[in-house]
DOGULO-559704 format. One record per residue (C-alpha): residue number from 1; y, x, z. Coordinates in pm, whole numbers, plus 32768, in hexadecimal, padded with zeros to 4 digits. Layout:
N
(NUM,(Y,X,Z))
...
***
This chain:
476
(1,(718E,A64C,EF10))
(2,(72C2,A63D,EE2F))
(3,(7280,A626,ECB4))
(4,(7317,A780,EC71))
(5,(7249,A819,ED89))
(6,(7111,A77A,ECFA))
(7,(7160,A80B,EBA6))
(8,(719D,A967,EC33))
(9,(7052,A95A,ECEE))
(10,(6F9C,A8E9,EBB6))
(11,(7035,AA00,EAE8))
(12,(701E,AB26,EBD7))
(13,(6F43,AACF,ED02))
(14,(6DCE,AAEC,ED3A))
(15,(6CE8,A9FD,EC89))
(16,(6B96,A96B,ECDE))
(17,(6A80,AA49,EC5C))
(18,(6B41,AB8B,EC97))
(19,(6B51,ACCC,EBD4))
(20,(69DC,ACF1,EB94))
(21,(69C9,ABA5,EAE6))
(22,(6AFB,ABFE,EA14))
(23,(6A5D,AD49,E9AD))
(24,(6918,AC9A,E951))
(25,(69D3,AB95,E883))
(26,(6A9C,ACA8,E7D7))
(27,(6965,AD63,E768))
(28,(68C3,AC1F,E6F6))
(29,(69F3,ABCC,E61F))
(30,(6A4C,AA85,E6CF))
(31,(6B6F,A9D7,E626))
(32,(6C9B,A96F,E6F6))
(33,(6DEE,A8CB,E6C8))
(34,(6ECE,A9F2,E722))
(35,(7009,A91F,E72E))
(36,(6FAB,A88A,E87F))
(37,(6EEA,A8D9,E9BC))
(38,(6EBE,AA19,EA81))
(39,(6F6D,AB46,E9E2))
(40,(6E99,AC4E,EA8D))
(41,(6D5E,ABA6,EA0A))
(42,(6DF8,AB8D,E8AD))
(43,(6E4B,AD01,E8B2))
(44,(6CE9,AD58,E91E))
(45,(6C49,AC7B,E813))
(46,(6D21,AD1A,E706))
(47,(6D3C,AE7D,E786))
(48,(6BD1,AED6,E7D2))
(49,(6B52,AEA1,E66D))
(50,(6C90,AF42,E5E5))
(51,(6C67,B071,E6C7))
(52,(6AFB,B095,E664))
(53,(6B5F,B06D,E4F8))
(54,(6C58,B188,E51A))
(55,(6B5A,B25C,E5D4))
(56,(6A6F,B22E,E4AF))
(57,(6B85,B28C,E3BA))
(58,(6BD4,B3C6,E480))
(59,(6A63,B422,E48C))
(60,(6A73,B455,E313))
(61,(6B67,B574,E34C))
(62,(6AB1,B608,E476))
(63,(6955,B5FB,E3DA))
(64,(69CD,B69A,E297))
(65,(6A88,B7B2,E347))
(66,(695F,B7F8,E42B))
(67,(6869,B832,E30F))
(68,(6968,B8DA,E22C))
(69,(69C6,B9C2,E34C))
(70,(6862,BA4B,E33F))
(71,(68AA,BACE,E1DE))
(72,(69DC,BB9A,E23F))
(73,(6B55,BB94,E26F))
(74,(6B98,BB97,E0F5))
(75,(6ADD,BA4C,E0DD))
(76,(6BA0,B9C0,E204))
(77,(6CE6,BA2F,E15F))
(78,(6C81,B979,E01E))
(79,(6C42,B83A,E0E2))
(80,(6D8B,B862,E19A))
(81,(6E56,B88E,E05D))
(82,(6DA5,B768,DFB7))
(83,(6DEC,B695,E0EA))
(84,(6F5C,B6F0,E0C9))
(85,(6F51,B66C,DF63))
(86,(6E87,B537,DFC8))
(87,(6F95,B4E5,E0C2))
(88,(7057,B44C,DFA2))
(89,(6F2D,B36B,DF51))
(90,(6F12,B30B,E0BF))
(91,(7086,B2C0,E0C1))
(92,(7063,B1CD,DF9E))
(93,(6F27,B134,E031))
(94,(6FBE,B106,E18B))
(95,(7105,B08F,E0F4))
(96,(704E,AF7E,E035))
(97,(6F8C,AF20,E16C))
(98,(70CF,AEE3,E22C))
(99,(7151,ADE3,E133))
(100,(6FF6,AD47,E119))
(101,(6FC3,AD29,E291))
(102,(7122,AC9D,E2C3))
(103,(70FD,AB9A,E1AE))
(104,(6F99,AB2D,E205))
(105,(6FEA,AB1B,E37A))
(106,(7123,AA4C,E33C))
(107,(7065,A953,E25F))
(108,(6F48,A93A,E35D))
(109,(7049,A8FE,E471))
(110,(70D4,A7E3,E39B))
(111,(6F6D,A75B,E37C))
(112,(6F7F,A783,E1FF))
(113,(6E32,A82D,E1B3))
(114,(6E42,A7E8,E03C))
(115,(6F88,A8AB,E023))
(116,(6EF0,A9C1,E0F6))
(117,(6DC9,A9DB,E007))
(118,(6EAE,A9E2,DED9))
(119,(6F7C,AAFB,DF75))
(120,(6E3B,ABBE,DFB6))
(121,(6DC9,ABA7,DE4B))
(122,(6F1D,AC1A,DDCA))
(123,(6F19,AD41,DEB9))
(124,(6DBF,ADAF,DE40))
(125,(6E26,AD9C,DCD4))
(126,(6F63,AE61,DD1B))
(127,(6EAA,AF6E,DDE1))
(128,(6DA1,AF9C,DCD5))
(129,(6EA5,AFC7,DBC5))
(130,(6F67,B0CC,DC8C))
(131,(6E27,B188,DCE4))
(132,(6DCD,B1BB,DB76))
(133,(6F2F,B227,DB21))
(134,(6F0C,B33C,DC24))
(135,(6D9E,B397,DBF4))
(136,(6D85,B3CB,DA7C))
(137,(6E8D,B4E1,DA5A))
(138,(6E21,B587,DBA1))
(139,(6CC6,B5C4,DB10))
(140,(6D68,B6BD,DA1F))
(141,(6E6E,B74B,DB0D))
(142,(6D9F,B7BB,DC38))
(143,(6DC6,B932,DBFB))
(144,(6F40,B928,DBB4))
(145,(6F72,B854,DCED))
(146,(6EB4,B94D,DDC5))
(147,(6F81,BA69,DD2D))
(148,(70BF,B9AC,DD81))
(149,(704B,B98C,DEEA))
(150,(7027,BB04,DF01))
(151,(6EAB,BB22,DEF3))
(152,(6E10,BC77,DEB5))
(153,(6D26,BCB4,DD8E))
(154,(6BF3,BCAA,DE6E))
(155,(6C5D,BB5D,DF06))
(156,(6C9D,BAC8,DDAC))
(157,(6B4C,BB40,DD2B))
(158,(6A97,BAB1,DE58))
(159,(6B59,B96D,DE83))
(160,(6BCD,B8EF,DD2D))
(161,(6A9B,B80C,DD0B))
(162,(6ADF,B775,DE61))
(163,(6C4B,B736,DE03))
(164,(6BEF,B69B,DCB1))
(165,(6AFA,B5A2,DD46))
(166,(6BD1,B540,DE71))
(167,(6D09,B501,DDA1))
(168,(6C54,B46C,DC75))
(169,(6B91,B370,DD46))
(170,(6CB8,B302,DE18))
(171,(6C77,B195,DDBB))
(172,(6B6E,B180,DECE))
(173,(6C69,B205,DFCB))
(174,(6D74,B109,DF6A))
(175,(6C86,AFE0,DF5C))
(176,(6BE0,B039,E0A7))
(177,(6D37,B040,E150))
(178,(6DB6,AF0D,E099))
(179,(6C8D,AE29,E0D7))
(180,(6C8E,AE82,E246))
(181,(6E00,AE2B,E253))
(182,(6DA4,ACD0,E1D6))
(183,(6CA4,ACA5,E2EC))
(184,(6D9B,AD21,E3F2))
(185,(6EAD,AC38,E37B))
(186,(6DBA,AB16,E383))
(187,(6D52,AB6B,E4E8))
(188,(6BF1,ABD5,E481))
(189,(6BF4,AD48,E4DF))
(190,(6A7F,AD54,E52E))
(191,(6A30,AD43,E3B8))
(192,(6B15,AE6D,E378))
(193,(6A63,AF28,E490))
(194,(690B,AEE7,E3FC))
(195,(6973,AF5D,E2A2))
(196,(69D9,B0AD,E337))
(197,(6893,B0C1,E3FC))
(198,(67D2,B0A1,E2B7))
(199,(68AE,B198,E1FC))
(200,(689A,B29C,E310))
(201,(6726,B279,E343))
(202,(66EA,B2CA,E1D6))
(203,(67E7,B3E9,E1DC))
(204,(674C,B48A,E312))
(205,(65F2,B488,E271))
(206,(6663,B4F5,E116))
(207,(6754,B60A,E180))
(208,(6657,B715,E1ED))
(209,(6564,B6AB,E0DA))
(210,(665F,B6E2,DFC1))
(211,(6718,B80B,E058))
(212,(65E2,B8DC,E0AB))
(213,(64E2,B849,DFB8))
(214,(63F7,B7AD,E0B6))
(215,(62BA,B6F6,E04B))
(216,(62D8,B67D,DEDF))
(217,(6451,B6A6,DEC5))
(218,(6507,B7B9,DE05))
(219,(65D1,B8C0,DEC1))
(220,(673A,B870,DE63))
(221,(67F6,B92C,DF71))
(222,(694A,B8A5,DFCC))
(223,(693C,B7BF,DE9B))
(224,(6817,B70D,DF40))
(225,(68FB,B69D,E05B))
(226,(69D6,B5E8,DF5D))
(227,(68AA,B544,DEB6))
(228,(681D,B4CE,E005))
(229,(696B,B444,E07A))
(230,(69A3,B38B,DF33))
(231,(6847,B2EF,DF39))
(232,(6874,B282,E0A2))
(233,(69C7,B1E9,E068))
(234,(694E,B13F,DF2A))
(235,(6836,B093,DFE7))
(236,(6930,B023,E0EF))
(237,(6A06,AF85,DFDF))
(238,(68DC,AEC7,DF52))
(239,(6893,AE3B,E0AE))
(240,(6A00,ADCE,E0CE))
(241,(69F6,AD0D,DF88))
(242,(68B4,AC65,DFF5))
(243,(6962,ABF3,E135))
(244,(6A93,AB77,E075))
(245,(69B3,AA9B,DF9E))
(246,(6906,A9EF,E0C3))
(247,(6960,A883,E0FF))
(248,(69A6,A8AD,E274))
(249,(6AA9,A9C0,E240))
(250,(6C0E,A95E,E2A2))
(251,(6C8C,AA11,E16D))
(252,(6B9F,A9D2,E04F))
(253,(6BA4,AA50,DEE8))
(254,(6B35,A907,DE53))
(255,(6B82,A881,DCF9))
(256,(6CDA,A7FE,DD5E))
(257,(6D47,A94E,DDE7))
(258,(6CDB,AA17,DCB5))
(259,(6E10,A9D9,DBE3))
(260,(6F4B,AA9A,DB91))
(261,(707E,AA1E,DC4B))
(262,(71B7,AAE6,DBEE))
(263,(7281,AA53,DD0F))
(264,(7187,AAC3,DE18))
(265,(7150,AC10,DD68))
(266,(72C6,AC56,DD65))
(267,(72E4,ABFC,DED7))
(268,(71CE,ACF2,DF2C))
(269,(726C,ADFC,DE51))
(270,(73C1,ADC6,DEEF))
(271,(7338,ADF8,E04D))
(272,(7258,AF12,DFD4))
(273,(737C,AFDA,DF4C))
(274,(73FD,B004,E0AD))
(275,(72A7,B041,E149))
(276,(7239,B139,E03D))
(277,(7384,B1F1,E05A))
(278,(7359,B1EB,E1D3))
(279,(7209,B29A,E1CC))
(280,(725F,B37E,E0A8))
(281,(7385,B3FE,E170))
(282,(72AF,B42E,E2A6))
(283,(717A,B4C0,E201))
(284,(7234,B597,E105))
(285,(72D0,B644,E230))
(286,(7171,B6AA,E29F))
(287,(7137,B743,E146))
(288,(7276,B80B,E16E))
(289,(71FC,B887,E2BF))
(290,(70BE,B902,E214))
(291,(719A,B9B6,E118))
(292,(725C,BA5D,E233))
(293,(7118,BAD2,E2DD))
(294,(7061,BB46,E19F))
(295,(7113,BC9C,E183))
(296,(7099,BCF9,E2E2))
(297,(6F36,BD25,E262))
(298,(6DEB,BC6D,E243))
(299,(6DA4,BC7E,E3B9))
(300,(6EEB,BBCA,E406))
(301,(6EAA,BACA,E2F8))
(302,(6D41,BA90,E365))
(303,(6DA6,BA73,E4D4))
(304,(6EB7,B97B,E47E))
(305,(6DC8,B8B4,E39F))
(306,(6CBD,B897,E4AD))
(307,(6DBF,B84D,E5BB))
(308,(6E60,B739,E4EE))
(309,(6D0D,B6A2,E496))
(310,(6CB8,B68C,E607))
(311,(6E15,B603,E650))
(312,(6DDE,B4F6,E54B))
(313,(6C91,B4A6,E5EF))
(314,(6D53,B44E,E72C))
(315,(6E82,B3AB,E68B))
(316,(6DCB,B2BF,E5A1))
(317,(6D30,B1F6,E6BF))
(318,(6E8F,B1D9,E74F))
(319,(6F01,B157,E5FE))
(320,(6DE9,B059,E61C))
(321,(6E7F,AFE2,E764))
(322,(6FD6,AFDD,E6C1))
(323,(6F4D,AF0A,E5A3))
(324,(6F00,ADFC,E6A1))
(325,(7076,ADE3,E6E2))
(326,(70B7,ADC2,E56B))
(327,(6FC6,AC9D,E54B))
(328,(704F,ABF0,E683))
(329,(71B6,AC1B,E60C))
(330,(7169,AB95,E4B0))
(331,(70A3,AA68,E520))
(332,(718F,AA08,E63D))
(333,(72C4,AA25,E563))
(334,(720F,A947,E468))
(335,(71D2,A84C,E583))
(336,(7340,A85A,E5EB))
(337,(7305,A915,E734))
(338,(73DD,AA52,E72B))
(339,(73E1,AA7C,E8A6))
(340,(7266,AA82,E8B5))
(341,(726A,AB7F,E796))
(342,(7355,AC65,E859))
(343,(728C,AC45,E99A))
(344,(7151,ACAC,E8DF))
(345,(71FB,ADEC,E867))
(346,(7261,AE61,E9C3))
(347,(7107,AE16,EA4F))
(348,(705B,AECF,E934))
(349,(7145,AFF6,E967))
(350,(70D9,B018,EAD3))
(351,(6F68,B019,EA70))
(352,(6FAA,B11A,E95D))
(353,(7068,B1FF,EA4A))
(354,(6F45,B200,EB40))
(355,(6E4B,B24B,EA2B))
(356,(6F0C,B369,E98B))
(357,(6F65,B3F5,EAE2))
(358,(6DF1,B423,EB28))
(359,(6DBB,B4C1,E9D1))
(360,(6EDF,B5AF,EA0C))
(361,(6E4A,B621,EB57))
(362,(6CFE,B66F,EAAF))
(363,(6DA1,B733,E995))
(364,(6E84,B7F9,EA7C))
(365,(6D6D,B858,EB6B))
(366,(6C46,B882,EA7D))
(367,(6CDF,B8EA,E92F))
(368,(6C1A,BA33,E914))
(369,(6AD1,B982,E957))
(370,(6B1F,B876,E855))
(371,(6B78,B977,E747))
(372,(6A3E,BA3D,E78E))
(373,(6972,B919,E70B))
(374,(6A0F,B934,E5B2))
(375,(6A30,BAA6,E568))
(376,(699D,BBF1,E5E8))
(377,(6AD0,BCB6,E575))
(378,(6B90,BD22,E6B0))
(379,(6CE5,BD34,E604))
(380,(6CBA,BBDA,E56B))
(381,(6C4D,BB5A,E6C2))
(382,(6D85,BBEC,E765))
(383,(6E78,BB55,E66A))
(384,(6DC7,BA03,E65F))
(385,(6DBC,B9E4,E7D9))
(386,(6F2E,BA38,E7EE))
(387,(6F6E,B925,E6EF))
(388,(6EB2,B827,E7C3))
(389,(6F5F,B886,E908))
(390,(70BF,B88E,E87C))
(391,(70AC,B745,E7BE))
(392,(6FFB,B6A5,E8E7))
(393,(7130,B6D4,E9C2))
(394,(71DE,B5C2,E8FC))
(395,(70C5,B4C2,E8F0))
(396,(714E,B3DC,E9FF))
(397,(7296,B3BA,E944))
(398,(71EC,B38E,E7F4))
(399,(7118,B272,E87E))
(400,(7250,B198,E88E))
(401,(72D0,B200,E73A))
(402,(7189,B19C,E693))
(403,(718D,B03F,E72B))
(404,(72FB,B002,E6D8))
(405,(72D4,B071,E56E))
(406,(71A4,AF93,E53D))
(407,(7265,AE70,E5D3))
(408,(7379,AE9A,E4D1))
(409,(7271,AEA3,E3C1))
(410,(71BF,AD71,E449))
(411,(7309,ACB5,E433))
(412,(7330,AD23,E2C8))
(413,(7456,AE06,E31E))
(414,(73D9,AF3D,E26A))
(415,(752C,AFDB,E21E))
(416,(758E,B01B,E38A))
(417,(7464,B106,E3C1))
(418,(74B6,B1AF,E275))
(419,(7613,B210,E2EA))
(420,(758D,B27C,E43D))
(421,(7486,B357,E397))
(422,(7584,B3EF,E2AA))
(423,(766E,B44D,E3C6))
(424,(756B,B4CA,E4BF))
(425,(7484,B581,E3CF))
(426,(7549,B5FF,E2A3))
(427,(769D,B62D,E344))
(428,(761A,B6AF,E491))
(429,(74A7,B715,E499))
(430,(748E,B7E3,E359))
(431,(75D1,B8A9,E38C))
(432,(7570,B8E8,E4F6))
(433,(7411,B959,E492))
(434,(749D,BA45,E38C))
(435,(759F,BAD4,E47E))
(436,(74A8,BB0A,E59A))
(437,(7395,BB92,E4B9))
(438,(7463,BC7C,E3DC))
(439,(75B8,BCC1,E471))
(440,(753F,BCE1,E5DA))
(441,(73F1,BD6F,E55D))
(442,(731D,BC86,E62F))
(443,(723A,BC62,E4FC))
(444,(7145,BB3E,E519))
(445,(71A9,BB06,E685))
(446,(7301,BA9E,E610))
(447,(7267,B990,E534))
(448,(7199,B90A,E655))
(449,(72CA,B8F3,E739))
(450,(7399,B84E,E628))
(451,(7290,B73E,E60D))
(452,(728E,B702,E784))
(453,(740B,B6F3,E7A6))
(454,(7444,B619,E675))
(455,(733A,B51C,E6DE))
(456,(73ED,B4EF,E82C))
(457,(7536,B4AF,E77B))
(458,(7487,B3C2,E68A))
(459,(7405,B2E9,E7A5))
(460,(7553,B2D2,E855))
(461,(75FD,B262,E712))
(462,(74ED,B15D,E6D1))
(463,(7515,B0C3,E82C))
(464,(7690,B0AE,E80A))
(465,(767A,B004,E6B6))
(466,(7566,AF17,E728))
(467,(7639,AE9A,E84C))
(468,(7748,AE28,E75B))
(469,(7657,AD16,E6E1))
(470,(76B6,ACFA,E572))
(471,(7544,AD07,E514))
(472,(751A,ABA6,E5A2))
(473,(75EB,AB13,E487))
(474,(7532,ABBC,E368))
(475,(74B2,AACF,E258))
(476,(7363,AB14,E1AF))
***
């Protein structure tokens, strides 16, 4: 066999042990050099823990909305409006994770684990500082923020405690995301997965106890959901720091890493500016969509909130699969193998399209049954199921956009996704949603169709830009 043919077979062909062995190794957290060998196996070893990690993250949203939905639609509306505000925290958290994953992955690909550990420590310090800058003022601004989002008096009275706790304790959100980004960049996604297992297990147990006052716990109502989520995430963060201190960790917060390095800090900040802007642009557009829907009543807002929560439940695992492409791109560019990095992106995109295609079929065919699990209100069920069906029509296209965007981020090219998000969401999606919802009087249906159409455009733009290949020359 010719050398090139041997390389292609090693990167893309079947490997001894097969898929079952790869799945078992992925769940066990087996370490691998992702800059060589079989690409399909590498994707499986990275993607399975990342998918399960994202499933666990999405379970936070689904569990909370399930128990809160038992209180009533005003409680669901309070959670939905708070989630629209938290989107900005998620944007900063995810933005920081992009620069962290890109930097750690590039240093690991270069086989420079000391530099990877130093980058991790600088990222944690930066994230903690930003979290407190956000959290302290938000403790005192929960009610004005809910008023700005268009909440009624009953929603504010019921949900202000939930909003205060969720925004004020955002440090656990940012650190949970950030530490897991370190593990993903290092090629240790199984640790990230386990931290979310722990956090979710605690949240699932504590949610009904604190919301309804079961056993020895006080009855806190919707505020109890915030307390349970914060406790669960906090325990997950403690587990992460324990793992980062262990001697066998690829990226380790030892004595040498725990120092301030302005050069590394500035490099992370520079990349973060683009990634934070990228996700602020994207996620702020979702807040504007909430603002467009809010005047149509609490049933519309509750249906949209539940529908989007369920949508996130499906999309986050797909983001986990996309994160595998980010790690492979970062490490292979660090190893000087841009062609292998590109091949990994196309292969991951195929897997993601198959996965989201199946999810779309379920949502389109069974949307009413799915919504019935979360609310007994027939009008909320109708609106939420319409949300699931309409957005689901664009899932196959969006599968490719997710992988392409994460590939840019894994290469450290965070500004390209920012410009794509700005064009597709703010210059296209929001005006289209407003026009369809208000001018054509499609109400909430117009918002759902605007999301579907804009996500298709988004994916086509991402593919076109990716094929130009400038991301391969990005320095990190």
